[in-house]
mmJSON file of the N, C-alpha and C atoms, coordinates in Angstrom:
{"data_MODEL":{"atom_site":{
"group_PDB":["ATOM","ATOM","ATOM","ATOM","ATOM","ATOM","ATOM","ATOM","ATOM","ATOM","ATOM","ATOM","ATOM","ATOM","ATOM","ATOM","ATOM","ATOM","ATOM","ATOM","ATOM","ATOM","ATOM","ATOM","ATOM","ATOM","ATOM","ATOM","ATOM","ATOM","ATOM","ATOM","ATOM","ATOM","ATOM","ATOM","ATOM","ATOM","ATOM","ATOM","ATOM","ATOM","ATOM","ATOM","ATOM","ATOM","ATOM","ATOM","ATOM","ATOM","ATOM","ATOM","ATOM","ATOM","ATOM","ATOM","ATOM","ATOM","ATOM","ATOM","ATOM","ATOM","ATOM","ATOM","ATOM","ATOM","ATOM","ATOM","ATOM","ATOM","ATOM","ATOM","ATOM","ATOM","ATOM","ATOM","ATOM","ATOM","ATOM","ATOM","ATOM","ATOM","ATOM","ATOM","ATOM","ATOM","ATOM","ATOM","ATOM","ATOM","ATOM","ATOM","ATOM","ATOM","ATOM","ATOM","ATOM","ATOM","ATOM","ATOM","ATOM","ATOM","ATOM","ATOM","ATOM","ATOM","ATOM","ATOM","ATOM","ATOM","ATOM","ATOM","ATOM","ATOM","ATOM","ATOM","ATOM","ATOM","ATOM","ATOM","ATOM","ATOM","ATOM","ATOM","ATOM","ATOM","ATOM","ATOM","ATOM","ATOM","ATOM","ATOM","ATOM","ATOM","ATOM","ATOM","ATOM","ATOM","ATOM","ATOM","ATOM","ATOM","ATOM","ATOM","ATOM","ATOM","ATOM","ATOM","ATOM","ATOM","ATOM","ATOM","ATOM","ATOM","ATOM","ATOM","ATOM","ATOM","ATOM","ATOM","ATOM","ATOM","ATOM","ATOM","ATOM","ATOM","ATOM","ATOM","ATOM","ATOM","ATOM","ATOM","ATOM","ATOM","ATOM","ATOM","ATOM","ATOM","ATOM","ATOM","ATOM","ATOM","ATOM","ATOM","ATOM","ATOM","ATOM","ATOM","ATOM","ATOM","ATOM","ATOM","ATOM","ATOM","ATOM","ATOM","ATOM","ATOM","ATOM","ATOM","ATOM","ATOM","ATOM","ATOM","ATOM","ATOM","ATOM","ATOM","ATOM","ATOM","ATOM","ATOM","ATOM","ATOM","ATOM","ATOM","ATOM","ATOM","ATOM","ATOM","ATOM","ATOM","ATOM","ATOM","ATOM","ATOM","ATOM","ATOM","ATOM","ATOM","ATOM","ATOM","ATOM","ATOM","ATOM","ATOM","ATOM"],
"id":[1,2,3,4,5,6,7,8,9,10,11,12,13,14,15,16,17,18,19,20,21,22,23,24,25,26,27,28,29,30,31,32,33,34,35,36,37,38,39,40,41,42,43,44,45,46,47,48,49,50,51,52,53,54,55,56,57,58,59,60,61,62,63,64,65,66,67,68,69,70,71,72,73,74,75,76,77,78,79,80,81,82,83,84,85,86,87,88,89,90,91,92,93,94,95,96,97,98,99,100,101,102,103,104,105,106,107,108,109,110,111,112,113,114,115,116,117,118,119,120,121,122,123,124,125,126,127,128,129,130,131,132,133,134,135,136,137,138,139,140,141,142,143,144,145,146,147,148,149,150,151,152,153,154,155,156,157,158,159,160,161,162,163,164,165,166,167,168,169,170,171,172,173,174,175,176,177,178,179,180,181,182,183,184,185,186,187,188,189,190,191,192,193,194,195,196,197,198,199,200,201,202,203,204,205,206,207,208,209,210,211,212,213,214,215,216,217,218,219,220,221,222,223,224,225,226,227,228,229,230,231,232,233,234,235,236,237],
"type_symbol":["N","C","C","N","C","C","N","C","C","N","C","C","N","C","C","N","C","C","N","C","C","N","C","C","N","C","C","N","C","C","N","C","C","N","C","C","N","C","C","N","C","C","N","C","C","N","C","C","N","C","C","N","C","C","N","C","C","N","C","C","N","C","C","N","C","C","N","C","C","N","C","C","N","C","C","N","C","C","N","C","C","N","C","C","N","C","C","N","C","C","N","C","C","N","C","C","N","C","C","N","C","C","N","C","C","N","C","C","N","C","C","N","C","C","N","C","C","N","C","C","N","C","C","N","C","C","N","C","C","N","C","C","N","C","C","N","C","C","N","C","C","N","C","C","N","C","C","N","C","C","N","C","C","N","C","C","N","C","C","N","C","C","N","C","C","N","C","C","N","C","C","N","C","C","N","C","C","N","C","C","N","C","C","N","C","C","N","C","C","N","C","C","N","C","C","N","C","C","N","C","C","N","C","C","N","C","C","N","C","C","N","C","C","N","C","C","N","C","C","N","C","C","N","C","C","N","C","C","N","C","C","N","C","C","N","C","C"],
"label_atom_id":["N","CA","C","N","CA","C","N","CA","C","N","CA","C","N","CA","C","N","CA","C","N","CA","C","N","CA","C","N","CA","C","N","CA","C","N","CA","C","N","CA","C","N","CA","C","N","CA","C","N","CA","C","N","CA","C","N","CA","C","N","CA","C","N","CA","C","N","CA","C","N","CA","C","N","CA","C","N","CA","C","N","CA","C","N","CA","C","N","CA","C","N","CA","C","N","CA","C","N","CA","C","N","CA","C","N","CA","C","N","CA","C","N","CA","C","N","CA","C","N","CA","C","N","CA","C","N","CA","C","N","CA","C","N","CA","C","N","CA","C","N","CA","C","N","CA","C","N","CA","C","N","CA","C","N","CA","C","N","CA","C","N","CA","C","N","CA","C","N","CA","C","N","CA","C","N","CA","C","N","CA","C","N","CA","C","N","CA","C","N","CA","C","N","CA","C","N","CA","C","N","CA","C","N","CA","C","N","CA","C","N","CA","C","N","CA","C","N","CA","C","N","CA","C","N","CA","C","N","CA","C","N","CA","C","N","CA","C","N","CA","C","N","CA","C","N","CA","C","N","CA","C","N","CA","C","N","CA","C","N","CA","C","N","CA","C","N","CA","C","N","CA","C","N","CA","C"],
"label_alt_id":[null,null,null,null,null,null,null,null,null,null,null,null,null,null,null,null,null,null,null,null,null,null,null,null,null,null,null,null,null,null,null,null,null,null,null,null,null,null,null,null,null,null,null,null,null,null,null,null,null,null,null,null,null,null,null,null,null,null,null,null,null,null,null,null,null,null,null,null,null,null,null,null,null,null,null,null,null,null,null,null,null,null,null,null,null,null,null,null,null,null,null,null,null,null,null,null,null,null,null,null,null,null,null,null,null,null,null,null,null,null,null,null,null,null,null,null,null,null,null,null,null,null,null,null,null,null,null,null,null,null,null,null,null,null,null,null,null,null,null,null,null,null,null,null,null,null,null,null,null,null,null,null,null,null,null,null,null,null,null,null,null,null,null,null,null,null,null,null,null,null,null,null,null,null,null,null,null,null,null,null,null,null,null,null,null,null,null,null,null,null,null,null,null,null,null,null,null,null,null,null,null,null,null,null,null,null,null,null,null,null,null,null,null,null,null,null,null,null,null,null,null,null,null,null,null,null,null,null,null,null,null,null,null,null,null,null,null],
"label_comp_id":["MET","MET","MET","THR","THR","THR","LYS","LYS","LYS","LYS","LYS","LYS","GLU","GLU","GLU","ALA","ALA","ALA","LEU","LEU","LEU","HIS","HIS","HIS","LYS","LYS","LYS","LEU","LEU","LEU","PRO","PRO","PRO","THR","THR","THR","ASP","ASP","ASP","LEU","LEU","LEU","GLY","GLY","GLY","LYS","LYS","LYS","ALA","ALA","ALA","LEU","LEU","LEU","THR","THR","THR","SER","SER","SER","SER","SER","SER","PRO","PRO","PRO","GLY","GLY","GLY","ALA","ALA","ALA","LEU","LEU","LEU","ALA","ALA","ALA","VAL","VAL","VAL","TRP","TRP","TRP","LYS","LYS","LYS","ASP","ASP","ASP","ILE","ILE","ILE","THR","THR","THR","PRO","PRO","PRO","LEU","LEU","LEU","ALA","ALA","ALA","ARG","ARG","ARG","ASN","ASN","ASN","GLU","GLU","GLU","TRP","TRP","TRP","ILE","ILE","ILE","CYS","CYS","CYS","TRP","TRP","TRP","VAL","VAL","VAL","ILE","ILE","ILE","SER","SER","SER","GLY","GLY","GLY","LYS","LYS","LYS","LYS","LYS","LYS","ALA","ALA","ALA","GLU","GLU","GLU","THR","THR","THR","ARG","ARG","ARG","ASN","ASN","ASN","ILE","ILE","ILE","ARG","ARG","ARG","ILE","ILE","ILE","ASP","ASP","ASP","LYS","LYS","LYS","ALA","ALA","ALA","ILE","ILE","ILE","SER","SER","SER","LYS","LYS","LYS","LEU","LEU","LEU","LYS","LYS","LYS","GLY","GLY","GLY","GLY","GLY","GLY","MET","MET","MET","ARG","ARG","ARG","ARG","ARG","ARG","PRO","PRO","PRO","CYS","CYS","CYS","CYS","CYS","CYS","TRP","TRP","TRP","ALA","ALA","ALA","GLY","GLY","GLY","CYS","CYS","CYS","PRO","PRO","PRO","HIS","HIS","HIS","ARG","ARG","ARG"],
"label_asym_id":["A","A","A","A","A","A","A","A","A","A","A","A","A","A","A","A","A","A","A","A","A","A","A","A","A","A","A","A","A","A","A","A","A","A","A","A","A","A","A","A","A","A","A","A","A","A","A","A","A","A","A","A","A","A","A","A","A","A","A","A","A","A","A","A","A","A","A","A","A","A","A","A","A","A","A","A","A","A","A","A","A","A","A","A","A","A","A","A","A","A","A","A","A","A","A","A","A","A","A","A","A","A","A","A","A","A","A","A","A","A","A","A","A","A","A","A","A","A","A","A","A","A","A","A","A","A","A","A","A","A","A","A","A","A","A","A","A","A","A","A","A","A","A","A","A","A","A","A","A","A","A","A","A","A","A","A","A","A","A","A","A","A","A","A","A","A","A","A","A","A","A","A","A","A","A","A","A","A","A","A","A","A","A","A","A","A","A","A","A","A","A","A","A","A","A","A","A","A","A","A","A","A","A","A","A","A","A","A","A","A","A","A","A","A","A","A","A","A","A","A","A","A","A","A","A","A","A","A","A","A","A","A","A","A","A","A","A"],
"label_entity_id":["1","1","1","1","1","1","1","1","1","1","1","1","1","1","1","1","1","1","1","1","1","1","1","1","1","1","1","1","1","1","1","1","1","1","1","1","1","1","1","1","1","1","1","1","1","1","1","1","1","1","1","1","1","1","1","1","1","1","1","1","1","1","1","1","1","1","1","1","1","1","1","1","1","1","1","1","1","1","1","1","1","1","1","1","1","1","1","1","1","1","1","1","1","1","1","1","1","1","1","1","1","1","1","1","1","1","1","1","1","1","1","1","1","1","1","1","1","1","1","1","1","1","1","1","1","1","1","1","1","1","1","1","1","1","1","1","1","1","1","1","1","1","1","1","1","1","1","1","1","1","1","1","1","1","1","1","1","1","1","1","1","1","1","1","1","1","1","1","1","1","1","1","1","1","1","1","1","1","1","1","1","1","1","1","1","1","1","1","1","1","1","1","1","1","1","1","1","1","1","1","1","1","1","1","1","1","1","1","1","1","1","1","1","1","1","1","1","1","1","1","1","1","1","1","1","1","1","1","1","1","1","1","1","1","1","1","1"],
"label_seq_id":[1,1,1,2,2,2,3,3,3,4,4,4,5,5,5,6,6,6,7,7,7,8,8,8,9,9,9,10,10,10,11,11,11,12,12,12,13,13,13,14,14,14,15,15,15,16,16,16,17,17,17,18,18,18,19,19,19,20,20,20,21,21,21,22,22,22,23,23,23,24,24,24,25,25,25,26,26,26,27,27,27,28,28,28,29,29,29,30,30,30,31,31,31,32,32,32,33,33,33,34,34,34,35,35,35,36,36,36,37,37,37,38,38,38,39,39,39,40,40,40,41,41,41,42,42,42,43,43,43,44,44,44,45,45,45,46,46,46,47,47,47,48,48,48,49,49,49,50,50,50,51,51,51,52,52,52,53,53,53,54,54,54,55,55,55,56,56,56,57,57,57,58,58,58,59,59,59,60,60,60,61,61,61,62,62,62,63,63,63,64,64,64,65,65,65,66,66,66,67,67,67,68,68,68,69,69,69,70,70,70,71,71,71,72,72,72,73,73,73,74,74,74,75,75,75,76,76,76,77,77,77,78,78,78,79,79,79],
"pdbx_PDB_ins_code":[null,null,null,null,null,null,null,null,null,null,null,null,null,null,null,null,null,null,null,null,null,null,null,null,null,null,null,null,null,null,null,null,null,null,null,null,null,null,null,null,null,null,null,null,null,null,null,null,null,null,null,null,null,null,null,null,null,null,null,null,null,null,null,null,null,null,null,null,null,null,null,null,null,null,null,null,null,null,null,null,null,null,null,null,null,null,null,null,null,null,null,null,null,null,null,null,null,null,null,null,null,null,null,null,null,null,null,null,null,null,null,null,null,null,null,null,null,null,null,null,null,null,null,null,null,null,null,null,null,null,null,null,null,null,null,null,null,null,null,null,null,null,null,null,null,null,null,null,null,null,null,null,null,null,null,null,null,null,null,null,null,null,null,null,null,null,null,null,null,null,null,null,null,null,null,null,null,null,null,null,null,null,null,null,null,null,null,null,null,null,null,null,null,null,null,null,null,null,null,null,null,null,null,null,null,null,null,null,null,null,null,null,null,null,null,null,null,null,null,null,null,null,null,null,null,null,null,null,null,null,null,null,null,null,null,null,null],
"Cartn_x":[0.836,0.0,0.886,0.503,1.24,0.717,1.415,0.988,-0.35,-0.725,-1.998,-3.18,-2.93,-4.009,-4.238,-5.247,-5.561,-6.345,-5.923,-6.679,-7.507,-8.772,-9.677,-9.487,-9.689,-9.645,-11.001,-10.971,-12.196,-13.042,-14.258,-15.128,-15.61,-15.858,-16.277,-17.539,-18.544,-19.806,-19.64,-18.836,-18.58,-17.742,-16.785,-15.964,-16.781,-17.726,-18.604,-19.47,-19.985,-20.813,-19.996,-18.757,-17.895,-17.596,-17.284,-16.947,-18.159,-19.347,-20.548,-20.954,-20.235,-20.552,-19.289,-19.097,-17.882,-17.681,-18.758,-18.639,-18.13,-18.694,-18.26,-16.834,-16.502,-15.163,-14.111,-14.451,-13.511,-13.188,-14.203,-13.968,-13.19,-13.544,-12.861,-11.359,-11.015,-9.601,-8.889,-9.647,-9.065,-8.894,-9.636,-9.562,-8.369,-8.007,-6.856,-7.166,-6.137,-6.373,-7.135,-6.877,-7.596,-9.083,-9.397,-10.794,-11.474,-10.78,-11.346,-11.593,-10.666,-10.821,-12.082,-12.348,-13.54,-14.808,-14.857,-16.033,-16.206,-15.114,-15.191,-15.672,-15.083,-15.45,-16.913,-17.369,-18.765,-19.688,-19.346,-20.175,-20.172,-19.014,-18.936,-19.357,-19.499,-19.894,-21.392,-22.161,-23.576,-23.71,-24.515,-24.621,-25.513,-26.501,-27.424,-27.066,-27.324,-27.074,-27.873,-29.094,-29.939,-29.275,-28.734,-28.061,-26.838,-26.085,-24.883,-25.248,-26.29,-26.719,-27.185,-27.894,-28.33,-27.112,-26.133,-24.927,-24.114,-24.077,-23.38,-24.067,-25.388,-26.14,-25.899,-25.929,-25.695,-24.267,-23.308,-21.909,-21.716,-22.272,-22.136,-22.779,-23.968,-24.663,-23.86,-23.348,-22.612,-21.26,-20.591,-19.337,-19.586,-20.653,-20.997,-21.24,-21.77,-22.017,-20.782,-19.656,-18.41,-18.041,-18.852,-18.539,-17.317,-16.36,-15.09,-14.989,-15.87,-15.892,-17.338,-17.616,-18.977,-19.32,-20.5,-20.937,-21.586,-21.426,-22.13,-21.804,-20.549,-20.088,-18.787,-18.632,-17.482,-16.153,-16.196,-14.976,-14.632,-13.627,-13.22,-12.715,-13.359,-12.903,-11.655,-11.21,-10.075,-8.736,-8.767,-7.511,-6.922],
"Cartn_y":[-1.175,0.0,1.246,2.201,3.456,4.382,5.474,6.424,7.07,7.105,7.696,6.835,5.566,4.633,4.58,5.284,5.324,4.084,3.45,2.328,2.823,2.444,2.828,1.883,2.405,1.572,0.903,-0.297,-1.053,-0.359,0.084,0.716,-0.303,0.168,-0.704,-1.483,-0.821,-1.507,-2.622,-2.391,-3.438,-4.556,-4.192,-5.201,-6.111,-5.534,-6.342,-7.28,-6.772,-7.613,-8.768,-8.494,-9.547,-10.618,-10.197,-11.176,-11.997,-11.487,-12.254,-13.225,-13.221,-14.111,-14.851,-16.082,-16.822,-16.997,-17.201,-17.378,-16.123,-14.983,-13.715,-13.398,-13.682,-13.403,-14.247,-15.48,-16.352,-15.779,-15.3,-14.698,-13.404,-12.601,-11.333,-11.556,-12.589,-12.878,-13.368,-13.919,-14.491,-13.473,-12.369,-11.4,-10.459,-9.774,-8.874,-7.612,-6.909,-5.633,-4.638,-4.65,-3.746,-4.104,-5.385,-5.81,-5.423,-5.598,-5.185,-3.679,-2.935,-1.489,-1.127,-1.856,-1.586,-1.802,-2.892,-3.149,-2.044,-1.671,-0.628,0.685,1.065,2.333,2.305,1.174,1.06,1.263,0.658,0.796,2.235,2.843,4.176,5.298,4.991,6.04,6.35,5.527,5.833,7.057,7.998,9.258,9.162,8.291,8.144,6.892,6.936,5.775,4.568,4.811,3.725,3.042,3.836,3.291,2.485,3.013,2.312,0.966,0.935,-0.318,-1.329,-0.865,-1.746,-2.307,-1.45,-1.901,-2.889,-2.702,-3.673,-5.029,-5.035,-6.292,-6.958,-6.166,-6.714,-7.223,-6.482,-6.906,-8.257,-8.41,-9.676,-10.807,-10.566,-11.58,-11.968,-10.974,-11.237,-11.896,-11.483,-12.134,-13.591,-13.856,-15.239,-16.077,-15.436,-16.122,-16.257,-15.701,-15.848,-14.671,-13.616,-12.457,-11.745,-11.439,-10.897,-9.377,-8.764,-7.298,-6.836,-5.585,-5.069,-5.008,-5.431,-5.487,-4.157,-3.854,-2.696,-1.394,-1.202,-0.001,0.41,1.678,2.17,1.94,1.756,1.538,2.729,2.545,3.573,4.807,5.944,7.163,7.76,7.19,7.716,7.176,6.24,5.661,6.542],
"Cartn_z":[0.0,0.0,0.0,-0.745,-0.772,0.308,0.527,1.549,1.203,-0.062,-0.474,-0.05,0.179,0.484,1.992,2.452,3.882,4.28,5.34,5.882,7.05,7.04,8.122,9.299,10.494,11.69,11.866,12.402,12.624,13.688,13.323,14.316,15.353,16.538,17.637,17.303,16.71,16.434,15.405,14.387,13.393,14.006,14.832,15.506,16.399,17.145,18.007,17.177,16.056,15.186,14.615,14.248,13.706,14.753,15.975,17.005,17.431,17.183,17.542,16.43,15.319,14.209,13.763,14.259,13.906,12.394,11.661,10.21,9.518,9.892,9.307,9.729,10.98,11.485,10.757,10.448,9.727,8.348,7.638,6.322,6.501,7.495,7.768,7.941,8.695,8.947,7.686,6.745,5.536,4.402,4.443,3.349,3.537,2.48,2.512,3.318,3.772,4.455,3.58,2.285,1.387,1.331,1.313,1.307,2.628,3.743,5.034,5.038,4.473,4.383,3.589,2.516,1.702,2.518,3.279,4.122,5.16,5.819,6.848,6.236,5.111,4.478,4.052,3.524,3.109,4.306,5.433,6.634,7.141,7.259,7.866,6.924,5.643,4.705,4.759,5.456,5.651,6.541,6.128,6.878,8.118,8.085,9.216,10.015,11.316,12.176,11.689,11.231,10.728,9.524,8.618,7.44,7.858,8.783,9.26,9.878,10.696,11.321,10.277,9.279,8.194,7.466,7.214,6.508,7.337,8.638,9.49,9.395,9.497,9.391,8.039,6.972,5.63,5.48,6.025,5.932,6.612,7.797,8.523,7.728,7.196,6.407,5.157,4.468,3.234,3.512,4.572,4.942,5.321,6.077,6.435,5.189,4.147,2.889,2.012,2.467,1.736,0.845,0.841,0.008,0.589,-0.265,0.184,0.062,-0.706,-0.872,-0.978,-0.596,-0.773,-2.257,-2.586,-3.984,-4.405,-5.648,-6.248,-5.533,-5.197,-4.529,-5.196,-5.459,-6.216,-5.492,-4.211,-3.446,-2.573,-1.752,-0.805,-1.538,-1.322,-1.981,-1.325,-0.226,0.51,0.035,-0.933,-1.429,-2.488],
"occupancy":[1.0,1.0,1.0,1.0,1.0,1.0,1.0,1.0,1.0,1.0,1.0,1.0,1.0,1.0,1.0,1.0,1.0,1.0,1.0,1.0,1.0,1.0,1.0,1.0,1.0,1.0,1.0,1.0,1.0,1.0,1.0,1.0,1.0,1.0,1.0,1.0,1.0,1.0,1.0,1.0,1.0,1.0,1.0,1.0,1.0,1.0,1.0,1.0,1.0,1.0,1.0,1.0,1.0,1.0,1.0,1.0,1.0,1.0,1.0,1.0,1.0,1.0,1.0,1.0,1.0,1.0,1.0,1.0,1.0,1.0,1.0,1.0,1.0,1.0,1.0,1.0,1.0,1.0,1.0,1.0,1.0,1.0,1.0,1.0,1.0,1.0,1.0,1.0,1.0,1.0,1.0,1.0,1.0,1.0,1.0,1.0,1.0,1.0,1.0,1.0,1.0,1.0,1.0,1.0,1.0,1.0,1.0,1.0,1.0,1.0,1.0,1.0,1.0,1.0,1.0,1.0,1.0,1.0,1.0,1.0,1.0,1.0,1.0,1.0,1.0,1.0,1.0,1.0,1.0,1.0,1.0,1.0,1.0,1.0,1.0,1.0,1.0,1.0,1.0,1.0,1.0,1.0,1.0,1.0,1.0,1.0,1.0,1.0,1.0,1.0,1.0,1.0,1.0,1.0,1.0,1.0,1.0,1.0,1.0,1.0,1.0,1.0,1.0,1.0,1.0,1.0,1.0,1.0,1.0,1.0,1.0,1.0,1.0,1.0,1.0,1.0,1.0,1.0,1.0,1.0,1.0,1.0,1.0,1.0,1.0,1.0,1.0,1.0,1.0,1.0,1.0,1.0,1.0,1.0,1.0,1.0,1.0,1.0,1.0,1.0,1.0,1.0,1.0,1.0,1.0,1.0,1.0,1.0,1.0,1.0,1.0,1.0,1.0,1.0,1.0,1.0,1.0,1.0,1.0,1.0,1.0,1.0,1.0,1.0,1.0,1.0,1.0,1.0,1.0,1.0,1.0,1.0,1.0,1.0,1.0,1.0,1.0],
"B_iso_or_equiv":[0.0,0.0,0.0,0.0,0.0,0.0,0.0,0.0,0.0,0.0,0.0,0.0,0.0,0.0,0.0,0.0,0.0,0.0,0.0,0.0,0.0,0.0,0.0,0.0,0.0,0.0,0.0,0.0,0.0,0.0,0.0,0.0,0.0,0.0,0.0,0.0,0.0,0.0,0.0,0.0,0.0,0.0,0.0,0.0,0.0,0.0,0.0,0.0,0.0,0.0,0.0,0.0,0.0,0.0,0.0,0.0,0.0,0.0,0.0,0.0,0.0,0.0,0.0,0.0,0.0,0.0,0.0,0.0,0.0,0.0,0.0,0.0,0.0,0.0,0.0,0.0,0.0,0.0,0.0,0.0,0.0,0.0,0.0,0.0,0.0,0.0,0.0,0.0,0.0,0.0,0.0,0.0,0.0,0.0,0.0,0.0,0.0,0.0,0.0,0.0,0.0,0.0,0.0,0.0,0.0,0.0,0.0,0.0,0.0,0.0,0.0,0.0,0.0,0.0,0.0,0.0,0.0,0.0,0.0,0.0,0.0,0.0,0.0,0.0,0.0,0.0,0.0,0.0,0.0,0.0,0.0,0.0,0.0,0.0,0.0,0.0,0.0,0.0,0.0,0.0,0.0,0.0,0.0,0.0,0.0,0.0,0.0,0.0,0.0,0.0,0.0,0.0,0.0,0.0,0.0,0.0,0.0,0.0,0.0,0.0,0.0,0.0,0.0,0.0,0.0,0.0,0.0,0.0,0.0,0.0,0.0,0.0,0.0,0.0,0.0,0.0,0.0,0.0,0.0,0.0,0.0,0.0,0.0,0.0,0.0,0.0,0.0,0.0,0.0,0.0,0.0,0.0,0.0,0.0,0.0,0.0,0.0,0.0,0.0,0.0,0.0,0.0,0.0,0.0,0.0,0.0,0.0,0.0,0.0,0.0,0.0,0.0,0.0,0.0,0.0,0.0,0.0,0.0,0.0,0.0,0.0,0.0,0.0,0.0,0.0,0.0,0.0,0.0,0.0,0.0,0.0,0.0,0.0,0.0,0.0,0.0,0.0],
"pdbx_formal_charge":[null,null,null,null,null,null,null,null,null,null,null,null,null,null,null,null,null,null,null,null,null,null,null,null,null,null,null,null,null,null,null,null,null,null,null,null,null,null,null,null,null,null,null,null,null,null,null,null,null,null,null,null,null,null,null,null,null,null,null,null,null,null,null,null,null,null,null,null,null,null,null,null,null,null,null,null,null,null,null,null,null,null,null,null,null,null,null,null,null,null,null,null,null,null,null,null,null,null,null,null,null,null,null,null,null,null,null,null,null,null,null,null,null,null,null,null,null,null,null,null,null,null,null,null,null,null,null,null,null,null,null,null,null,null,null,null,null,null,null,null,null,null,null,null,null,null,null,null,null,null,null,null,null,null,null,null,null,null,null,null,null,null,null,null,null,null,null,null,null,null,null,null,null,null,null,null,null,null,null,null,null,null,null,null,null,null,null,null,null,null,null,null,null,null,null,null,null,null,null,null,null,null,null,null,null,null,null,null,null,null,null,null,null,null,null,null,null,null,null,null,null,null,null,null,null,null,null,null,null,null,null,null,null,null,null,null,null],
"auth_seq_id":[1,1,1,2,2,2,3,3,3,4,4,4,5,5,5,6,6,6,7,7,7,8,8,8,9,9,9,10,10,10,11,11,11,12,12,12,13,13,13,14,14,14,15,15,15,16,16,16,17,17,17,18,18,18,19,19,19,20,20,20,21,21,21,22,22,22,23,23,23,24,24,24,25,25,25,26,26,26,27,27,27,28,28,28,29,29,29,30,30,30,31,31,31,32,32,32,33,33,33,34,34,34,35,35,35,36,36,36,37,37,37,38,38,38,39,39,39,40,40,40,41,41,41,42,42,42,43,43,43,44,44,44,45,45,45,46,46,46,47,47,47,48,48,48,49,49,49,50,50,50,51,51,51,52,52,52,53,53,53,54,54,54,55,55,55,56,56,56,57,57,57,58,58,58,59,59,59,60,60,60,61,61,61,62,62,62,63,63,63,64,64,64,65,65,65,66,66,66,67,67,67,68,68,68,69,69,69,70,70,70,71,71,71,72,72,72,73,73,73,74,74,74,75,75,75,76,76,76,77,77,77,78,78,78,79,79,79],
"auth_comp_id":["MET","MET","MET","THR","THR","THR","LYS","LYS","LYS","LYS","LYS","LYS","GLU","GLU","GLU","ALA","ALA","ALA","LEU","LEU","LEU","HIS","HIS","HIS","LYS","LYS","LYS","LEU","LEU","LEU","PRO","PRO","PRO","THR","THR","THR","ASP","ASP","ASP","LEU","LEU","LEU","GLY","GLY","GLY","LYS","LYS","LYS","ALA","ALA","ALA","LEU","LEU","LEU","THR","THR","THR","SER","SER","SER","SER","SER","SER","PRO","PRO","PRO","GLY","GLY","GLY","ALA","ALA","ALA","LEU","LEU","LEU","ALA","ALA","ALA","VAL","VAL","VAL","TRP","TRP","TRP","LYS","LYS","LYS","ASP","ASP","ASP","ILE","ILE","ILE","THR","THR","THR","PRO","PRO","PRO","LEU","LEU","LEU","ALA","ALA","ALA","ARG","ARG","ARG","ASN","ASN","ASN","GLU","GLU","GLU","TRP","TRP","TRP","ILE","ILE","ILE","CYS","CYS","CYS","TRP","TRP","TRP","VAL","VAL","VAL","ILE","ILE","ILE","SER","SER","SER","GLY","GLY","GLY","LYS","LYS","LYS","LYS","LYS","LYS","ALA","ALA","ALA","GLU","GLU","GLU","THR","THR","THR","ARG","ARG","ARG","ASN","ASN","ASN","ILE","ILE","ILE","ARG","ARG","ARG","ILE","ILE","ILE","ASP","ASP","ASP","LYS","LYS","LYS","ALA","ALA","ALA","ILE","ILE","ILE","SER","SER","SER","LYS","LYS","LYS","LEU","LEU","LEU","LYS","LYS","LYS","GLY","GLY","GLY","GLY","GLY","GLY","MET","MET","MET","ARG","ARG","ARG","ARG","ARG","ARG","PRO","PRO","PRO","CYS","CYS","CYS","CYS","CYS","CYS","TRP","TRP","TRP","ALA","ALA","ALA","GLY","GLY","GLY","CYS","CYS","CYS","PRO","PRO","PRO","HIS","HIS","HIS","ARG","ARG","ARG"],
"auth_asym_id":["A","A","A","A","A","A","A","A","A","A","A","A","A","A","A","A","A","A","A","A","A","A","A","A","A","A","A","A","A","A","A","A","A","A","A","A","A","A","A","A","A","A","A","A","A","A","A","A","A","A","A","A","A","A","A","A","A","A","A","A","A","A","A","A","A","A","A","A","A","A","A","A","A","A","A","A","A","A","A","A","A","A","A","A","A","A","A","A","A","A","A","A","A","A","A","A","A","A","A","A","A","A","A","A","A","A","A","A","A","A","A","A","A","A","A","A","A","A","A","A","A","A","A","A","A","A","A","A","A","A","A","A","A","A","A","A","A","A","A","A","A","A","A","A","A","A","A","A","A","A","A","A","A","A","A","A","A","A","A","A","A","A","A","A","A","A","A","A","A","A","A","A","A","A","A","A","A","A","A","A","A","A","A","A","A","A","A","A","A","A","A","A","A","A","A","A","A","A","A","A","A","A","A","A","A","A","A","A","A","A","A","A","A","A","A","A","A","A","A","A","A","A","A","A","A","A","A","A","A","A","A","A","A","A","A","A","A"],
"auth_atom_id":["N","CA","C","N","CA","C","N","CA","C","N","CA","C","N","CA","C","N","CA","C","N","CA","C","N","CA","C","N","CA","C","N","CA","C","N","CA","C","N","CA","C","N","CA","C","N","CA","C","N","CA","C","N","CA","C","N","CA","C","N","CA","C","N","CA","C","N","CA","C","N","CA","C","N","CA","C","N","CA","C","N","CA","C","N","CA","C","N","CA","C","N","CA","C","N","CA","C","N","CA","C","N","CA","C","N","CA","C","N","CA","C","N","CA","C","N","CA","C","N","CA","C","N","CA","C","N","CA","C","N","CA","C","N","CA","C","N","CA","C","N","CA","C","N","CA","C","N","CA","C","N","CA","C","N","CA","C","N","CA","C","N","CA","C","N","CA","C","N","CA","C","N","CA","C","N","CA","C","N","CA","C","N","CA","C","N","CA","C","N","CA","C","N","CA","C","N","CA","C","N","CA","C","N","CA","C","N","CA","C","N","CA","C","N","CA","C","N","CA","C","N","CA","C","N","CA","C","N","CA","C","N","CA","C","N","CA","C","N","CA","C","N","CA","C","N","CA","C","N","CA","C","N","CA","C","N","CA","C","N","CA","C","N","CA","C","N","CA","C","N","CA","C","N","CA","C"],
"pdbx_PDB_model_num":[1,1,1,1,1,1,1,1,1,1,1,1,1,1,1,1,1,1,1,1,1,1,1,1,1,1,1,1,1,1,1,1,1,1,1,1,1,1,1,1,1,1,1,1,1,1,1,1,1,1,1,1,1,1,1,1,1,1,1,1,1,1,1,1,1,1,1,1,1,1,1,1,1,1,1,1,1,1,1,1,1,1,1,1,1,1,1,1,1,1,1,1,1,1,1,1,1,1,1,1,1,1,1,1,1,1,1,1,1,1,1,1,1,1,1,1,1,1,1,1,1,1,1,1,1,1,1,1,1,1,1,1,1,1,1,1,1,1,1,1,1,1,1,1,1,1,1,1,1,1,1,1,1,1,1,1,1,1,1,1,1,1,1,1,1,1,1,1,1,1,1,1,1,1,1,1,1,1,1,1,1,1,1,1,1,1,1,1,1,1,1,1,1,1,1,1,1,1,1,1,1,1,1,1,1,1,1,1,1,1,1,1,1,1,1,1,1,1,1,1,1,1,1,1,1,1,1,1,1,1,1,1,1,1,1,1,1]
}}}
């Protein structure tokens, strides 16, 4: 990663959701740091708390299903 590519820190709420789901956590540990960054950025980019909570639920569900990156999203604009 270059210096231009900012990595987001894992937010507490997403971290708690991951630790409560062994299946999602297993995929999380297996994906690249860049892929984890994409999930984090997708979750935190929601402007409303309701949107963020929905995205956390969807992220956990999709990770449990084996999805390695958020679908249909342009990607982290911070890179």
